[in-house]
Every structure is written in C-alpha cells, then in structure tokens.
C-alpha positions as a printed NumPy array, in Angstrom:
array([[121.88 , 172.133,  61.294],
       [122.244, 169.571,  58.508],
       [122.037, 166.755,  61.059],
       [118.915, 168.332,  62.558],
       [117.24 , 168.591,  59.154],
       [118.173, 164.992,  58.378],
       [116.754, 163.866,  61.714],
       [113.516, 165.753,  61.073],
       [113.281, 164.181,  57.643],
       [113.709, 160.699,  59.089],
       [111.148, 161.494,  61.783],
       [108.648, 162.432,  59.098],
       [109.314, 159.162,  57.299],
       [108.862, 157.118,  60.453],
       [105.768, 159.033,  61.492],
       [104.128, 158.487,  58.145],
       [104.173, 154.803,  59.061],
       [104.472, 154.401,  62.813],
       [101.921, 157.125,  63.569],
       [ 99.406, 155.248,  61.456],
       [ 97.413, 152.96 ,  63.728],
       [ 97.003, 150.12 ,  61.252],
       [ 94.382, 147.417,  61.683],
       [ 94.035, 143.849,  62.948],
       [ 93.212, 140.515,  61.373],
       [ 89.755, 139.163,  62.171],
       [ 90.743, 136.475,  64.665],
       [ 88.491, 135.964,  67.688],
       [ 91.414, 136.476,  70.065],
       [ 92.716, 139.603,  68.314],
       [ 91.848, 143.133,  69.278],
       [ 89.42 , 144.971,  67.004],
       [ 92.075, 147.63 ,  66.511],
       [ 95.717, 147.896,  67.635],
       [ 96.51 , 149.578,  70.932],
       [ 99.358, 149.838,  73.395],
       [100.146, 146.611,  75.212],
       [102.871, 147.237,  77.821],
       [104.99 , 144.619,  79.563],
       [104.712, 141.934,  76.896],
       [107.331, 139.233,  77.616],
       [107.665, 138.602,  73.853],
       [106.804, 140.478,  70.631],
       [107.889, 143.782,  72.195],
       [108.433, 145.175,  68.691],
       [104.666, 145.703,  68.49 ],
       [103.97 , 146.813,  72.07 ],
       [103.124, 150.416,  71.087],
       [100.369, 149.283,  68.716],
       [ 99.582, 145.626,  69.24 ],
       [ 96.786, 143.451,  67.872],
       [ 97.476, 140.762,  70.477],
       [ 97.126, 140.796,  74.24 ],
       [ 99.948, 140.348,  76.719],
       [ 98.735, 136.924,  77.828],
       [ 99.133, 135.544,  74.298],
       [102.847, 136.385,  74.237],
       [103.415, 134.403,  77.422],
       [103.099, 131.278,  75.244],
       [106.181, 132.397,  73.308],
       [108.552, 132.395,  76.258],
       [111.405, 129.949,  75.716],
       [111.353, 127.038,  75.407],
       [108.209, 127.185,  73.27 ],
       [106.166, 123.987,  73.244],
       [102.642, 124.947,  72.202],
       [101.091, 128.097,  70.694],
       [ 97.299, 128.151,  70.844],
       [ 96.411, 124.578,  69.808],
       [ 99.561, 123.904,  67.766],
       [102.556, 122.044,  69.167],
       [105.906, 123.303,  67.859],
       [107.906, 120.455,  69.378],
       [106.349, 117.378,  67.747],
       [109.838, 116.377,  66.588],
       [111.649, 117.384,  69.764],
       [112.685, 120.686,  71.26 ],
       [113.396, 123.497,  68.801],
       [116.898, 124.954,  68.851],
       [117.157, 128.45 ,  70.306],
       [118.26 , 130.07 ,  67.053],
       [115.457, 128.393,  65.083],
       [112.922, 129.339,  67.729],
       [113.879, 133.019,  67.386],
       [112.787, 133.043,  63.738],
       [109.599, 131.12 ,  64.473],
       [108.759, 133.724,  67.095],
       [109.29 , 136.576,  64.646],
       [106.824, 134.976,  62.242],
       [104.276, 134.336,  65.006],
       [104.633, 137.814,  66.501],
       [104.058, 139.435,  63.113],
       [100.96 , 137.36 ,  62.429],
       [ 99.454, 137.672,  65.9  ],
       [100.521, 141.143,  67.013],
       [101.59 , 143.398,  64.138],
       [ 99.211, 146.252,  63.213],
       [100.443, 145.916,  59.618],
       [ 99.781, 142.211,  59.055],
       [ 96.198, 142.922,  57.983],
       [ 97.508, 144.695,  54.888],
       [ 98.013, 141.174,  53.529],
       [ 94.735, 139.737,  54.798],
       [ 93.58 , 136.736,  52.798],
       [ 90.306, 137.836,  51.14 ],
       [ 89.016, 134.265,  51.232],
       [ 90.116, 133.641,  54.82 ],
       [ 90.133, 136.93 ,  56.777],
       [ 91.898, 135.448,  59.804],
       [ 94.898, 134.528,  57.631],
       [ 97.59 , 136.142,  55.503],
       [ 98.169, 136.026,  51.762],
       [101.587, 136.695,  50.192],
       [103.118, 138.993,  52.813],
       [106.501, 139.843,  51.183],
       [109.497, 138.575,  53.15 ],
       [113.085, 139.542,  52.317],
       [115.124, 136.774,  50.703],
       [117.911, 137.449,  53.213],
       [115.453, 136.842,  56.078],
       [114.334, 133.56 ,  54.512],
       [117.913, 132.413,  53.956],
       [118.821, 133.294,  57.554],
       [115.746, 131.426,  58.811],
       [116.683, 128.339,  56.798],
       [120.264, 128.469,  58.069],
       [119.049, 128.771,  61.674],
       [116.647, 125.812,  61.403],
       [118.378, 123.508,  58.909],
       [119.412, 120.97 ,  61.563],
       [116.086, 121.036,  63.445],
       [113.475, 118.375,  62.736],
       [109.953, 118.636,  61.344],
       [107.377, 116.141,  60.081],
       [105.294, 118.604,  58.04 ],
       [106.23 , 120.854,  55.137],
       [103.048, 122.922,  55.25 ],
       [102.217, 123.409,  58.923],
       [ 98.686, 124.506,  58.06 ],
       [ 97.769, 121.468,  55.964],
       [100.168, 118.572,  56.529],
       [ 99.436, 117.718,  60.165],
       [ 96.667, 115.473,  61.405],
       [ 94.369, 117.396,  63.758],
       [ 92.044, 116.404,  66.581],
       [ 90.807, 117.87 ,  69.868],
       [ 94.325, 117.549,  71.294],
       [ 96.007, 119.595,  68.561],
       [ 98.337, 118.647,  65.71 ],
       [ 99.975, 115.251,  65.189],
       [102.601, 114.02 ,  62.74 ],
       [101.442, 111.981,  59.751],
       [105.003, 111.448,  58.518],
       [108.46 , 110.823,  59.977],
       [110.562, 113.662,  61.359],
       [113.361, 114.819,  59.059],
       [115.748, 117.819,  59.117],
       [114.526, 121.125,  57.718],
       [117.387, 120.876,  55.216],
       [115.693, 117.798,  53.717],
       [112.116, 119.041,  54.021],
       [112.863, 122.399,  52.374],
       [115.177, 123.046,  49.426],
       [116.283, 126.495,  50.6  ],
       [115.11 , 129.665,  52.328],
       [112.651, 130.513,  49.568],
       [111.027, 127.093,  49.812],
       [110.796, 127.42 ,  53.598],
       [109.174, 130.87 ,  53.519],
       [106.715, 129.967,  50.784],
       [105.763, 126.522,  52.109],
       [105.705, 126.354,  55.903],
       [102.66 , 128.598,  56.356],
       [100.94 , 127.823,  53.071],
       [100.373, 130.931,  50.958],
       [100.785, 133.302,  53.913],
       [104.198, 134.546,  52.77 ],
       [106.087, 135.058,  49.549],
       [109.691, 136.034,  48.845],
       [109.874, 139.605,  47.554],
       [111.763, 140.411,  44.361],
       [113.2  , 143.483,  46.106],
       [115.617, 143.265,  49.023],
       [114.516, 146.742,  50.135],
       [110.718, 146.664,  49.769],
       [110.252, 143.589,  51.914],
       [109.707, 142.502,  55.51 ],
       [112.405, 141.343,  57.895],
       [110.012, 141.295,  60.848],
       [112.192, 143.629,  62.897],
       [112.417, 147.36 ,  63.647],
       [113.524, 148.049,  60.054],
       [110.029, 147.276,  58.759],
       [108.591, 150.575,  59.991],
       [110.798, 152.537,  57.623],
       [109.889, 150.527,  54.516],
       [106.194, 149.904,  55.212],
       [105.109, 152.884,  53.114],
       [106.773, 151.278,  50.087],
       [105.066, 147.919,  50.55 ],
       [101.786, 147.084,  48.888],
       [ 99.573, 144.   ,  48.988],
       [100.004, 141.61 ,  46.072],
       [ 98.672, 143.206,  42.895],
       [ 99.218, 140.29 ,  40.532],
       [ 95.598, 140.582,  39.462],
       [ 96.288, 143.952,  37.802],
       [ 95.535, 144.078,  34.077],
       [ 98.379, 143.97 ,  31.547],
       [ 97.434, 147.434,  30.282],
       [ 98.512, 148.89 ,  33.593],
       [101.746, 146.889,  33.83 ],
       [103.903, 149.67 ,  32.361],
       [102.734, 152.341,  34.807],
       [102.928, 149.826,  37.651],
       [106.523, 148.97 ,  36.751],
       [107.443, 152.665,  36.651],
       [105.829, 153.234,  40.048],
       [107.65 , 150.264,  41.565],
       [110.967, 151.519,  40.191],
       [110.383, 154.915,  41.796],
       [109.402, 153.321,  45.107],
       [112.477, 151.094,  44.986],
       [114.746, 154.123,  44.603],
       [112.976, 155.951,  47.43 ],
       [113.22 , 152.891,  49.658],
       [116.948, 152.563,  49.016],
       [117.461, 156.252,  49.835],
       [115.674, 155.786,  53.154],
       [117.753, 152.712,  53.968],
       [120.954, 154.57 ,  53.062],
       [119.952, 157.461,  55.333],
       [119.2  , 155.082,  58.196],
       [122.512, 153.304,  57.712],
       [124.356, 156.62 ,  57.733],
       [122.543, 157.649,  60.898],
       [123.535, 154.366,  62.589],
       [127.163, 154.86 ,  61.585],
       [127.164, 158.411,  62.969],
       [125.608, 157.212,  66.222],
       [128.261, 154.509,  66.5  ],
       [131.006, 157.098,  65.996],
       [129.491, 159.352,  68.656],
       [129.302, 156.455,  71.109],
       [132.908, 155.569,  70.359],
       [133.996, 159.159,  71.036],
       [132.068, 159.214,  74.315],
       [133.716, 155.957,  75.377],
       [137.171, 157.349,  74.595],
       [136.443, 160.496,  76.608],
       [135.311, 158.434,  79.594],
       [138.441, 156.293,  79.395],
       [140.675, 159.393,  79.342],
       [139.037, 161.006,  82.364]])
C-alpha cells in the first residue's frame, strides 16, 4: 500500500508537468503548439509533445554536419561524445515544449537564461574539451553568407576556447543559457527535467529589492521540495533495480 501511495504521489508530480502542453518558440519552422511527433530518429525525449517536426530531427543523425544553415564541423568532425551534448542542446531548443518558458523578450525565436545544471555543463566541457572550434559565441563569432557560417579565426581546442563548463554553457549560445545556482532546480536536458520543471522559473533578476526577502524564502521552499522529489525518484529507481535483480536471480535458478 505504501508503495502504491508513493507511486500515485509521483504520478501526480509528473502529471502536473508532463500533462501540461507547454508552448513553442516563435520560429517559422516550429509548430504553433506542441503535439505528438512519433518516429523521430532523434530528440525522442520530446516526441509526446514536440515543437519540431520529424524531418528536422533527421539532420541530427550521426555524424552531424549541418543543422539548418549552420555547419557544426567547420573544424573537422565532432567526436561522438561531444556530439551527444550538442544534440541535447539543439533538441531542447528546437523541440522541447518547455523551452518557451525562457523566451527572449527581445528576440522571440531565441532563449534567454535557461538554467542549466553545473554538472551538465561540466560534463559537456569534459566531453568536448579535445574537439576543435573557431568561435566562442556560435551566434555572433562566425562570418555568415548565403552558404552558412564560416570561421573568422583559427580552430583551437574547446579547452582553450572555454575556461570551464560554466564558460562553455554561458558563452557558446550567447545569453541563451545560464548556470543555475541550484543543482536541483536546473535543466539537464534529459528525462529528469520533467520532475523539476514545476520548480523552475524564468529569470526574475528584474524583481525589486523590496521583494527579495519573500523571493528568497520562496526559492528556499522550492529547493527543499525539489530535493524531496529527487530523493523519492532516486529511491524508486533503487527499488526497481532491486526488483529487477530479484527477477534475474529467479530466472537463473529455474
């Protein structure tokens, strides 16, 4: 019974987020509102409520060379592990029904300060550190013409272009992303995001100082709630692993 109640509680948490349809950024090639998009070869995380169409994700099949009018391989082929992180960023921007929560008010087709987890940024940096790039800000530092983007500078390793994971996350796509101060209320661009989305809010740095105290109290409460949800999910995963282990042992003994 306790497990059933816990499962129902987790279902309510997930439904509060995943049952919400979300919205889409105002790109010409985006849907007006998210909808199911089956059989996507990439970005399957968002297939139940996608802002992109299946044909877009075909561009992200490995090895990725060009996405829309941007070449990813101006400094040679991207390593597989680096490409995986680049895809997660692209899938979130193009396909996620939640990306529009961080829509740039001055540029409605873009993002502004979507909060990434520091651990995600550090993992991304580690995966790409030996790959090469000629631009720090991929939105501003390339030369563009009818044929797409072109290098203005020499290709150097990511480890020389960016100081660390934080620098990578907060530089590569301009002001699209920021590193969150919380390691719970942040995006990892994977299935975990659904559970924490209700605790994430667009950047509110413009709030007045008079409201800072109440805002801090609210954030503290949300942080505690987020950590409880993560602890419950972790416990559920551990219990599932134990059940699978028991089933395997039973099959071996038959």
